[in-house]
N, C-alpha and C positions, 0 to 999 in steps of 0.2 A: 535869169542868170545875170550876174553883174560882172563887168570887166574890172580888173584890178587897176587902180589909178595910182599915180605918183603921190607922194606925200603932199598934203595940203590941197589936193584936187578932189573935187566932188566926184564920186564914182558915176560912170556913165552906164546906162542900161544897154544891153545888147538889143539888136533889132527885134521888134515884136513879130516879125515874119514867121509864119508857121508852114511855109511852102505850099499854101493853097492860094495861089495867085491868080485870081479872076476878078476883074473889076465889073461890078454890077452896073446897071443903068443909073442907079442912085449915085454912082461915083465912088463908092466904097469897095474896098477889096473884101471878097467873101471870107478870106482867112483871118486877116488882121484888122479889118475895118478902117484902114487908113485910106486916104485919098491918094491919087497919083502924085500930087505935089508933096504930100507928107512922106510917101515912100521914097521919092527921089531926093528929098532934102534931109532925110534922117541923119546921114553921116556928117552933114554940115551944121546940124543943130548943136547948141550948147547942151550940157548935161541938164540944166534947168529946163530948157525947152523940151528935151526928150521926156523928162519926168512929167512935165505938164501935159504933153501929148498922151502919155500912158494913162494919166488920170482921165483925159477926155475919152480914150478908147474904152475904159471901164464903163463910163456913162453910155457910150454907144452900144456896148454889149448888153447893158441893162435894158436900154430902149428896144433893142432888137428882140430880146427875150419877151418883153411885154407885148410887142407887136405880134410876135409869133404865137403867144398865148391867146391873144384876142382873135387872131385870124385862124387859129387851130392848126398852124403850121409849125 
């Protein structure tokens, strides 16, 4: 989902939170794969920073799937 922005402003992404909020020992949230600092700082990030983080989260999801496939989990 994308929030509507004012004219000339880059659109900001809504939070990637999926309400499965549990931080693993790895430091990542089970649901959205953000760190505590990334979760806390989301609303203060610029649109560009949010989009950069979303790309990072895509890479984390790919890595998690690979790890799960290797470990059989």
